[in-house]
N, C-alpha and C positions, 0 to 999 in steps of 0.2 A: 314162453318157457321160463320157469322160475329158476333162479339161482339157488344152488344148494347152500347150506349154511357155511360150507367151507369157502365158496366163491363169493358170496354176498358179504360186503363189509358190515360189521356190527353197527347197530343204530347209534351207539355212542360215538363210534369213529366217524360216521357220516356227519353227525352233529359237530364234532370237533373240526372236521374238514370244512364245513360250512362257516363255522366261526372264524377259522383262519383266513378264509377268503374275504369275509366281511371286514376283519381287522386290517387285512392288506389294502382293501379298497379305502377304508377310512384313513389309514396312514397316508396313502397316496393322495387323497383329497386334501388332507391337512398340509402335506408338503407343498402341493400346488398352491394352496391358499397363502401359505407363508411366503412362498416364492413370489406370488402375485403382489402381495402387500409390500414385500421388500423392494420390488422393482417399480412400485408406483411413482416414486420420486424421479427415477430415471426416465420412465415412459412419459410422464407429464412434462418434464424438461425437454424431452425430444419433441413433443407436440408443440411446445412453445417456440423452440428454435425453428421448427418447420414452418410455423406461422410467420416468423420473421424472414423466412427464406435463407436461414443460416444453418442448414443441416450439416454442411461441410465443417463449419466451425464447431458444432456440437460433437461431431465424430472425430475431429482432429485428435483430441485427447485419447478417446477410446481406441482409435485405430493405431495411434502411436504406442499406446500401452500394449496393445495386442502384438504389434510388430516387435516390441522388445520382449514382452512376456512369453509369447508362445515359443519362439526359438530358445529363449533362456530356460524355460521349464523343460522342454524336450532334451536339450543338450545336457543341462545340469543333472536331470533325473537319470538319463542314460549313463553319463560318465560316473555318477555316484553309484549306480547299480554295478557297473563294471568294477569300480573301486571296491565295493563290498564283495563282489565275486572273487576278486584277487585275494582279499583278506581271508575269505572263507577257504579258498583253495590252499593257501599257505597254512592256515590253521589246521585243516583236515590232514594235510600232508605231514606236517612237522610235529604236531602236538599229539601225544599218546592219550587215548581216551578209552574208558571201559565200555563205551557205547558203540556197538558195531553199526547199528542202523542209523542212517542219515534222516534227520527230521524232515518230514515232507513239507512242513510249513516254512522252512527256512528261506526257500526261494521267494515265497509270497511276502514274507517279512522283509526280505531284501528290497523287493520292489516297492513295498509300502513305505519303508523308511526313506528310500531314494526319492519317492514322489513327495513325501512330506518335506524333505530337505529342499527339493526343487521348488516346491510351492513357497517356502519361506524366502529363498533367494529371489524368486520371481516377484514376490510381494514388494520386497525392498527395492528391487530393480525398477519396477514400474512406477512406484510412488516417488522414489528419489530422483530418477534419471529422466523421466519422459520429457519434461519441458526443457531442461538443460541440454538434453540430447538434441532436441529440435534446434535450439539456439546454436549449438556446436556445429551442426551440419548445415545450417543456413546462415552462418555468420557473414557479416558484411565488413569489409576493411574500413578503418577510419582514415587511412591514407598517411598516417604519421606514426613513428615508432616511439616506444619509451626510451629514455636516454640511458638506461642502465643495462638492460639486456638486449636492446635492439629489436624487440618484438612489436608488431603492430598492436595498437591499443585494443583492437578487437579480441585479442587473446585473453585479456583481463576481463572484458565485458561479457563475452560469449562462451569462452572455452575453459577458463580456469575453474569455474564452478563445476562443470561437468567432470573434469578430471579429478577434482577433489572428492566429489560425491562417489565417483567410480572407485577411487582408492579406498574411501570409507566403506563402501559396499563390499569390496574384496576382503577387507579386514573383518567385517561382520561375518562374511561367508566362512572365513578361516576359523573364526571362533565357533561358529555353528558346526562346522565340519569336524572340529575336534570333539565337540559334545556328541555328535552323531557317531563318530568312530568309537568312542568309549561305550556308547549305548549298544552299538553293533557287536562289540566284543562281549558285552554282557549277554546279548541274545545268543551268540555262539556258545558261550560257556554254559548258558542255561539249557540249551538244547543238546549240546554234546560236551559233557563235563570233562575237563582236562584231569588227568591223573596227577594228584598232588603227592601221593604216598605210594612207595613201592609196596606191592602186596595187597593193594585195595581189591576187594572182591567185586566181581561183576557177574551178571547173570549168564553171560555167554563167553566170558574170557576176555582177553586183551587184544589190543591192536598193536601191530608192529610199528616201530618208529618210522618206517617208510610210509605209513598211511594206508597201505593195502595189506591186509592180513594174510593174503594167500599168494603173493607174488615174490616179495623180496626175501621173506624168511619162511622156513617150515618149522623152525624151532627157535625159541629164545627163552631166557630166564631173567627174572627181575630180582633174584636173590632169595626170595621166599618160595616161589613156584616156578615150574618149567611149563612152557606152553608149546604144544605140538599141533600142527595144522594138517588135517587129513580129510580128503573128500569135502572140502569147503567148510569144515567144522573145526573148532578150536577145542583142545583137550588140555586140562590143567592137572599137573601132578606136583607133589612136593619135591622141592629141589633136593638133590643129593647132598649138596653142600650149601649151607646157608650161613649167613652172618651170625656171629655170636650173639646171644640174647642180650638185649639191651643196647645193641649198636643201632644208633639212629642215623648213621651216615654222617658225612662231614658237614652237612647243612648248606644253606644258600650262600652264606657269606664267603665260604671257601670256594664253592663251585662257580659263583658269579664274580669272583675276584677279577678286577681289571676291566669290568664292563661299566657302562654308565649307571647300572642299577645296583652296584655293589652295596651302597648305603641302605637301599630299600630292602635288599634281600635278607638282611639280618632280622627283619621283622618275623620272617617265616621260621627262623631258627627257634623262636620262642613259642611257636604255635604247636599245639598238641594234635592229636588225631582229629580230623574234621568229621566227627560223627559216624565213623565207620563201625564203631563197636569193637575195634581191635586196639589193644594197648600199644602205646608208643614203642615199647621195647620190641614189639613184633613187626613194626613198620618203620621204614626210613623215608625221609622226604625225597621225592623224586626231583632233585634239583635240575637234572638235565632237561626234564620235560618243561619245567617252569622257565628255564633259561631259553628254551626254544620259543615259548610264548612271548617273553620279553623281546626276543630277537625279531619276531614278526612285527611287534608294535614299534620297534625302533625305526622301521622303514617309514611308517606314517609320521612319526615324530620328525624324522629327517625332512620329509617333504613339506610338512606344515611349518616347521621351524625355518626352513629355507625361504619359503614363500613369504612368511611373516617379515623376515628381515628385508626381503626385496621390496615389500610394500612400505616398510619404514623408510627405505631409501627414496621411494617415490614420494612419500609424505614430506620428507625434508626437501626434496627437489621442488615440490610445489610450494612449500612453506617460504622459500626464499622470494617467490614472486609477491607474496603478501606484504613484503617490506615496502613496496611501492605505493601502497595506500594506508600505511601505518602512520604513526606520529611519535616523534621523539624530539624533545627540545623545541627549537624554533621552527623546525621543518616538518611539513606534512609530506610524507613520502620518505624514501630512503635517504638518510643523512650520513654524515661522516662516520659516526659510530656504527650505523647499520652496515655500511659498505665495507668498512675496515675490520669489524669484529663479527657482527651477527651473521653477515653473509658467509664469511669463511667458516664460522662455526657450523652453519647448515651444510656447507660443502664437505667439511670434515665428517660430519655425522652421516652424510650420504656414503662416503667411502667406508666408514666404519660399519654401516648397515650391510654393505656388500661383503665386507670382510666377515661379518657375522653370519651371513648366508653360507659362505664357504666353511666357516668354523663349525657350523652345525653338521654339514656333510662329513667333514674330516673327523670331528669329535665323536660322532656316533660310530663311524666306521672303525676308529681306533680306540673306542671305549674310553675317551678322555672327556669327562664331564666338565672339568675345569676350563678346557678350551672353549666350550660352548658358553659358559657363564661369564668368562672374563670380558667378552666383547660388550654385552649390555652394561656391565659395571663401568667400563671405559667410556661408553656413550653417555651414561648418567654424569660421570665426572666431567666430560667435555661440555655437556649442556650447562652444568653448574658453573664451570669456569667461564663459559661463554657469556652467561647472564651476568656473573660478577664482573668479568672483564669489561663488558659493555657499560655497566654502571660506572666502573672506575674510569674508563676512557671518557665517558660523557661528563663526569664530574671533574676530573683532574686535567684533562687535555682539551676537551671541546668547550666547556662552559667558560673557562677563563679567557678564551680567545675565540668566541663563538662566531663572530662575523667573518673572521679569516678562514676558519675551518669549514663553515657551512655556506660560504658564499656561492660556490658552484651549485649546491643543492637548493639554495633559496631561489636562484635564477630559474631552475626547473619548476619549483613550487609555484612561482608567479606565472610562468608561461602556461603551465598545464591547468592551473586553476582558472585562468582567463578562458582557455579553450573549453573547459568543462562547463562553464556557465554562459558561453556565448558572448564573452566580453572582449575578445581579442580584436574586434573590429569597431569598437566604440569610436565614433567621430568626435574629436575634441575641438571645440571652437572657443576662441577667446570672446568674452562678453564684457564690455566696458562698465556696464551698470552706472552710467552717468546720470546727471540731474538736468538733462537738456530736453526733456520731453515737453512738447507743446500741445495746445489744444488741437492744432492741425494734425499732429501725429495721432492723437486719440481719434479724431474724425476719420482719418485714413485707415484705421484699424477697426472699422465698424463690425466686421465679422467676429473679431475677438471680443470686443466689448459686449456685443449683443448675445454672447453665449457664456458670459460669466455666471457661474452657478450661485445664485443667491438663495435658492431653495436647498434644503439639506435632506439626506436620505431618511433619517428617523422622523423629523417633523412631517415630511411628505407621506411616509407610510402611515403615521398616526392620522393624518388628514384623510387619506384614502379610506382607511378603515372606519373613520367616523362618518364620512359623507357619501362614500361610494359602495360600501358593502351591501347596501340596500336591505338585506335581511341578516338576521343574527347568525345564520349558518354559513355566510360567505366571509372570507377573510383574504387580505392581501399579505402574503408571507414575507415579501421583501420588495424593495424598489431597485430596479436596474436602470443604469444610465446607458444611453445609446445615441445614435444620430440618425436623423431622417430629413428628407426634403419636406419642409412644412411651408406650403403655399409659395413654393419657388425659392425658399431660403434653406441653406444647409444649417440645420439646427440641432443643438444638443437637447435631448429630452429625457424625462423619466418615464418608465413604462413598468407596469405592474399587473400581474395576472390575478384575476378574481377566482379563487378556488373554494371548493367546499371544505369547511372545517369539520372533519368527520366526528370530532368530539362534541359538536354543538347540534347534531341532529339526533332525533329519537333513536335510541340504540336497539331498535328491532332489526331482525335479520333482513326483512323485506326493505326497510328504509336504507340500511347500510349498503346493500348489495344489488338491489333491483330498482330502487326509486331514486335516490340521490346519487347518481352515478358520475356527475361531471360538474366542473366549474363553468363559468360563463363570462367570456370577454375580458377586456383589459381596460386600464385607464392610461392616458398619456397626457403629459403636460410639459411645457417648456421649463427648463431649469432656471431661466432668467426672469420669468414673469410671475407677478403675484396680483391678486385682487386687491381691492381697496382695504380689505380687512387683513391683508398680509398672508393670504393662503395661495397655494399653487393655482394658476389659471389653467383649467382643464381644456384639453383639445379633443380628447376622446373620453366619453363618460357615459354613465347610465346603462340600463338594461332594457332592451337590446342596445348595443353600443352605437352612439351617435358621434359622428366625426365632423370636426370643423376644419379638417385638413383635406385639401383636394386630392393629394397623392395617396391617402390612406383610407381604405374601406375594409371592414372585416365582415366577410360573408360566412365564415365558418368559426363562430366564437366559442363553440363548446370545447372544454378542456378535459379530456378523458385521461391525460397523462400529465403529471405535474410534480411539484415538490411536496405536495401534501396528500397525494392520492395513494394511500398506503393499503387500502383494502381492494380485494378483487371485486369486479362488477360483472353481473350477468345481464346480457342485453338480448334483444329479440325475443322477449318474453310476452306473455299475455298482459303483463302489468306495464302500462306506459311509464316512461321515465319523466321525472320532474325536469323541466327545461329551464324556466326562469319565471320569476313573479311578474305579473302584469296587473298592477293596481291591487284590487282586492281578490283577484283571481290568479291562478297559476296556469302556465302553459306547459304542455307535455309533448313528448317527442319519442321517437324510436331511433336507435342508433343505425346509421347508414354506412358506417366505415368498414374498413377491411380487417380491423383487429379482432382477435378472439379465436377461441378453439371451440369447434362444434361439440355440442353436448348430446351425443348419442348415448345409448344406455350404458355402454362400457365406460365412456368418458365420465358420465355422471357418477358412476360407481367409484371410479378412481379419484375424482375430485372430492367426492363425499368423504372418502378415507383420508385424502391429503389434507383437506381443510377441517376435518373432524366435525362435520356438520351434516346430519342426515337430511336436512331440508333441501339440499341440492338434489338429492335422489327422489324425494317424495313430493316436492312442491308441484302443484298443478299448474303453476304459472310458467313452468319450464317445459319446453317441448323439443323436438328434434331440430328445429331451426334456431334454437337459442344458442348463444355463445358465451363462454366465460373469458373475461379479460383479466390476465394476471400480470404481476410484476409491473404495476402501473406507476410506481414511484420512479422518476427518471434517473435518479442517482443509483438506485438499486438495479434498475434495468440495464444500464450500461456496464455496471460492475459485474453483473452476472454474465453478460455476453463476453466481455474482455477484461478479466480481472488483473491482467499484467500491465495495465496502464494505471497511472495515478491521476485522479480526476479533480478538477477545480471544485472548491466548496461553494462557488457562487454561479450556478447555472443562470442564464438570462433568457428571457422570452423576447421574440421578435415577431413582427407581422410583415408578411410578404405575400403578394398576390391574393389577398383576401383571407389568408390562412394564418394560423399561429404555429410557431416553431420554437423549440428550445435549443439553445446552443450551449454545449459544455466543452470547456477546454480540457484536453487530455495531455498528460505529460509522459514522456519516456525518461526514466531515471535509472541511476546505477549508484552503487556504493563502492565500486572498484575501479574508478578512473585513476590512473597513476598520478602521483604528485599533486592531487587536488584536495583542498581543504573541504571537509563536509560542513554543510549548513542545513538548517531546518527548512523543509518545504511542506507546509501544512502539517507541522509537528512530526514529520518523518525525516530522519537524517539521510542525506544524499550528497554525493559529491560530483554528480553530473545530472543535468536536467535540460530538456528541450520541450517546448510546446509545439510538438510536431503534428498533432492530430486535433481536428475539430469534429465534434460529434453533433449531428443534427437529429433531433427527435420531433416528429410530427405530433402536435398536441392532440390531434383528433384520431389519427390512424395508428399512432404508436410506432411507425417505421423508424429505424435507427440506422443512420449512415455515418460511417467513419471516413473522414477525408484527411489524407496525408498532405499537409501544407508545407512541410519542411522536407524537401527531397534530399537534403544533404545530411540528414540525421541517420547514421548507420543502424541505430536501434529500431527506428521506424521502418527502415528498409528490410531489416531482418524479420520483424513482425509481419510485414507484407508478404514475405516469402513463406512464412509459416501459415498465415491465414490469407491466401490470395483473394478469396471471395469476400472477405470482410472489409479490407482496406481499399479505398478508392483514391484515385488521383485527385489532388486538390484542384486541379484545373477543371475537373468535371463538376465541381460544386456550382449550383445555379448562381448566376451573377447577382440576383437580388439578395440571396443569403450571404454571398461573399462580401457584399457591401456592408454587412453588419458584423464582420469579424473584428473582435477586439484583441488588442495585446493584453493578456490577462494581468491584472494587478498582483495576483499571487506570485506569478513568475517575476514580474518587474520588481516587486518588493524584495524578493530574494536576491536578484541581480544587483539591486542598489546596495544591499547590505554587504554583498561580496565586494562590490566595486569600491565601497568606502575605504577599504584597505588595499585591494589589489589594483587600484589605479596607479599605485607607486611601483614603478618598474626599476628604479635604481635600488640595488640590493641594500646598500647602506641605509638609505632613507627608509626602505621597507622594514629592515631589521629594527631600526630605532623608532619606527612608527612616527617619524617626524611630521609627516603630512597626512596622518590618518584622519578620516572624517566620521561624523555621526549623521544619522538621519535627523533632520531638524525637528524641533518640538513646537507644539502650538497649544493654545488654551482652547479646549473643546468643551462646551457646556460651561463648567466653571473649574474644570480640572486640567492639569497639564498632561499632555500625552505626546507620544511620537507620531509624527505626521505619516499618513498613508498616501500612496500614490493617488492622484486625482485625475479624472478625465476632463479634457477641455476641447473646444474647437477654437483654434487660433491661427493667426499668421505667424509662423516661426520666423525669427530674424533672418532676413535675406531671402525669404520665400514669398512668392506673389499670391499664392492661393491658400485659403484657410483649410485646415485639415484637423482631423480628430487625433488627439495625442493624449498620453498620460505622462505626468511628470512628478518628480519628488525633489525637494531641495536638500543640499548638504550644508553642514556647518563643520568647522574644524573641531577635532576631538576636544570635548569639555569646554568649548567656546560657543558663543551665541551669534557671531557674525556669519554671513553667508560665504560659502566657499565655492559652490557650484549648483547648477540645476541640471538634473538628468531628465531627458525626454525620450519617450518611445513613440515612434510614428505608427499609425494604425491603418492608413489608407493606401489602397492600390499597390503599385510596385514598391512603394517605400515601406510597406508593412514590415515591422520587426526591426527597422533601423534605429539604432541607439545613438543619441547625441548628448554630449556633455558640454554645457555652456559654462566654461570655467571663468570665475571672477578673478580680477587682479588681486595679487597678494600684497601690493604696496599701498592699498587703501582699505578702509573699513566700509563694508557694505552691510547694512542692517539685515540680520536674519529674522525669521518669524518670531522668535522669543523676544528679541529686542523691540520689534514692532508691537508685540502684545504688551510689553512694558510701557511703551509710549501711550498706548490706548488707555492702560490703567491709570496713567498719570495725568491724562487730560481732564481738567476740572469739570467741564460740562458733561463728559461721558460718565465720570465716576459719580457725579451728583445724581444723574438720572438713574444710574444703576441702583444707587442707594434709595432713591424715591420708590422705584419699582419694588425693591425688596421690602421696604417698610410698609408698603400697602398690601402685602400678602401675595403679590404676584411673584412669579419666578422668571428671571431672565436667563438666557443661555446664549453662548457664542457658538456660531457655526464654524465650519472649516475655514482656515485661512488659505487663500489662494495667492500663489506667487506667480505673477503673470509677466512674462517678458514682452515688452512692446518697444520696437525699434532697438535701441541700445540701453533701455532703462527697465527698471523693475517697478511694478505696481502691485500693492498688496490690497486685497479686498476681503472683508469679513462681514457676513450678515449677523444680525443680532435678533434673537427670538424672544418673544414675551408670551408666557403662559399664565393666564389669569387664574386666580384661585378657584373660581367656579367653573372653569373650562379646562379641558384636557388637551385642547388643540393648540399647539404652538403657532404663533403668528410672527411673520417677519415685520419688525417694527422699525429697524434702522439698518442702514448699510454703512459700514466704515470703509473708507478708502484712504490708504496711506501712501504718500509719495515723498521720499526723502524725509525731511523733518516736519512735513505738513500733514495734517489729519483733517479729513472731512467726515462729518457724522450727520447723515441726512436720512429722510424717510425712504428715498429711492437711490438706486445706483446712478441714474442720470443726474439727479440733483447733487450728489456727492462729487461726481466728475466735473460738473459745471462750477461747483464751489471751488475746486482745486485749479481748474484750467480755464475758467472764465465762462460766463453765460453764453449759451448757444453752442458750446462744444459738442454736446450730445442732446438730441431731441428725445422727448418722451415718446414711447411707442403708443400708437393709437389703440392697439389691440388689447391692452390691459389697463384696468382702472387702478391698479396698484402701482405698477412701474410707470404708468402714465395716468392721466386723468381724462375724464370725458372732454374737458376743454381746459385751455390754459387758465381761464379765469377761475374755474372751480379748483384747479390745482393750487393756484396762488391763494385762494380763499382758505382752502383746507390747511395749507402750510401756515398761513397767518394765524388761523384759529388755533392750531396745535402749538405754535410758538407762544401765543398768549397764555394758553393753559399751562404750558411748562413754566413760563415765567411766574404766573400766579402761584403755582405749586411750590416753586422755589422760594418765593416770598413767604408763603405760609410756613414752610419748613424753617426758614431763618427766624421768623417771629416766634415759632414754637421753641426753638433753641434758646432765644433771648429770654423768653418767659420762664423757661426752666432754670436758667442761670440766676434770674432775679427772685426765684421762689414764688412767682405768681402762678399757682397751679390752675386757677380758674381760667386765666388767659391761655395757659398751655393747652388745656383741654379744648378750648374754642378753636385754637389754631390747628390742632390735630384733626378736629372734625372738618375744618375748612380744607385742610390738605387732602383728607380722604375723599371729599367731594370732587376736587380737581383731578385726582388720580382716576376716579371712576369715569370721569368725562374723557380722560386720555385713553382709557381702555376701550371706550366706545369708538 
C-alpha cells in the first residue's frame, strides 16, 4: 500500500533526516575517539601499576578524589540549587514585574548554574585536599608536644596543611558564590524584568506587589493607570487621579534613605526612561520595587559577609601556628617578639573577625553601612600596628639584650632541631689523638689498614670506561662503594654497572627499542689494591662476567632497569635482542623476565598514540606475545610510584644470589617541624628528615619494593597507613640485601652540617657561636674543597670487630685544626648509630688542611710534583682519609699521575702522615713500614701494585725507581745551573736528559 502525499515525508525531508542521523553518528564517534585519546595516559599508567602489582596504589588517589568529589559535588550542587530557588521565590514574590508568565527555562538554568558551581568547588576540593586529607585522617603521633601551644608535633606535619587548604578552599568558594549570585540575579532580571518605572507598559498588565496577581489584590493603581483583575485577566484603565505632569517621584535617594544602599540609589535619580518610549514626565521611578530588589540581595550579602569574616578568623587562628617554624632574629621558631607581639596581634584579629561577622548581620539589618566597614578598617590598623610594633620590639627591646630575651626560645630551637634531624642521641666519646701509635698497633688493626681506599671514584670510573666497556655503546655511569665478603675477608669494594649508552647506538627505532634493550654485568674491584701500573685490581670483569671471588657469582647479568635506561623496550618479538659481544660475533637472547605489558591490538594502538610512533602498531616483529617495558629509568620509576618521598641522587647496584639489584635511599621530609632550622637536602629546603625507606629494584624484572627500616618515624608510619600494600616491614627484607644497606652520605652530610652548630647545647655558647665548627677542607685534584663523608671498613676505637662506617671530620669555625670526627655506623643492629669522637681542646691536633700544607712543604714531594708537571704529565691528589686507630689519627692520601698521552689516571704514590712525620712511597704498605718500621705491614700477594710478585722484584723495582728519580733530580738541578750561567746549549742537553728520565718513570 502506498502512502499518500499527505502521509509520506517529502524526499528532501527524508534526506535531511538521514543527514541528521549521520551527523549524530559522526559526532558520537568523534567524542568517543577524543575520550579514548584523552584517557590513554590514565589507562597505560593503570596497566603499568597492574604489572607491578600496585593497583591499590594507583587507585588510592582516584578513589580518594572520588570520595571527596562525589559527595562534594552532590551536596554543593543541591544546596546551591536550593539557594537559587529561595532567591527566585523571594524575587518573584516581592519584586513587581510586567511579565506574568514564568520563564520555563529558569528551573533548568538554576540546575545548570548549580552544577557548574558544584563542579568548580569539587575541582578545587579534589586537587587541593586529597593527599592532605589522607594525611590528616591517617596521622601518627610523634609522642612529644610543641612547647608553645602544647600540641603534638603531628598537628603541624599532617593536619595544619589540610586545615589551611580547607580554609583557602572555603574562601575561594565564597568568592565564586558571590559571582554566581550576581549572575543568577542577572538571569532572573533577564527572564522576568523588574519594573523600574511606574506606568511601564506591558502586554498583559501588571503584577501585584504580593507576587500573585489574582489573590491578594483585585485592584490597584500605580499613579498612571488602574489595574483590575477579573476572571483571571488583568484590565488597565487610566487612573482617575494622577500625579501632576512632570512629577518624577521623590527618587531612590529619598526612598532608600537609611538603608545600606542609600549612596548607590542616587545613581538612579539621574537615569531617564529605560527605553520605554515614554517621556520622564509621564513616568516616575518605582523606588519601592527597586528597594525590594536590594532587600532580597541584602540577605545574600549578610550570609556571605558573615561567612567571610568567620573564615578570616579561622585564617588568623591557623596563622599563629606558622610562627613555630618561622624565623626572626637569632631564633628559628617563635621567639620573644613573636610570642609577645605577633601572637597577640593574631588573637586580636581573630576576635575582630568574629566581631566583623556580627557587624555584618547587625549592620545590614539596621541599614548601617558604617558599622560593616569600620571593622575591616580596624583590622587593617591592628595588622599595621602589629607589624610595626613587632619591628620596634625586635629592634629596641630584643636586639640590645637578645641573649636574655631569647634564651628560653633558643633552648627550644636547639632541642627541636636536634630532634628534627635525628641528632638528639649522638654518642659523644672523648678521643685523645695522642702520638703513641706503634707498629704493633698498626698490625693489630689489619682490617682497617687493608680497607683504606687508595683508589678514587673518578679515576676508577675512567679506568672502567677505558678498559671494561668492551664496546663503544657500553658505559659505566658511576662507581659505587659497598662491602662484600671477598675470599673470606670483609672487604670494601667498588662496584659499577655496565649499561647501554643510548646515545651511542644507531638511532633507528629497531635498534633503540627492540635490539639494544639492556646493559650487561658489573665490574668489581677492591678499593685498596692496584696493579703494577697503578690501576684498580679487578675481581669481577669482562663479558660475560668472570669472578675471582668465591662468594660472588652473577648468573643473571642483564640490566633492563638502570640509571641510563631512558627508552621503552619491546621484548618477546621476532627480532632477537643483542645480549653481549663475543669476540668478532654477537650473542643474542630473548627476555625471560616478568616485566612488561602485553601488546594486544588495543594496547598496541594505545602505546602507538602515547609514544607517537606508528611503528609499534605496524611492525611485523611485534605479535600478541610481545611486551612493552616502560619507565625503565630507576629514578623515574620510583618517583612515579611514590612521589611523596624524596629520593637519594646516588642509587647503587648490588649483587646478591646471582642477581643484580639497585638500592635507592628514600627520605621522609617536612618543612613544618616546630622550632627547627631548615637546611638543604639535595637542594631542597627542609627542617625534618629521616632515611626511613629503602627501595629495592630488580635490575632484570623491574620489581620495586619499599621497605620501612625506621619504625619510629611517624611520617613513614602515616604513609604506610595510606599505602598499606606499598610499604613493607624492614624485617622482611632479604638478609642478603639487608647486608648491603648503607647509611646514605646525602643524609649524613646534612646531619654533619646541622651538628656543626647544634652540638652546642649551652644557650650562651650557642648564641655566641663560641664553639661552632666547619666541615674540614682538603686538596682534591689540585683545588681546595670541603670534604665529603667517606665510607670505610675499620675497627672503631673500643670495638673488637671491623665494620662498615662513614665519617667526616670537623674543624673549629675559620680554623684548620681538628675538633672532632663524626662517624655513622652501617652494620647490623648498630645501623644508624652516630658517634662523635671529640678531640681535646687543650692541644692542637692537625686538621686535613694543615696536613695538606705539610705535604706541600715537603721538599721531596714538591720536587716530584714539579718534575711531573714540567714533563707534560698531570698529577692530582685523591681524597684525604682521616682514620682513627687506637687513640691516634692517621692521614692517608693517594696521588695520581695522568700522562699526557694517556687519559687513565694511575696511582703513583701514597702519602701517609702521622703527627709531624710524612711517608711518601709507591704503596700504602711501604709508607706504613717507613713510618712505623720494616715488617709492620706485609705486601698483599694478590696484587702486583700494592704488593709485588716477590720481595726481590719489589726491592728491585723500588731501587730502580729511586735511581731514576735521583737522576731526574740531578738533571733538573744541572739545567737550572746552566740557565743561571747563561749556557743555553748545556741547558738544552739537561732538559733532554730530564725528559728521558721522566719517560722512564712513566713506564
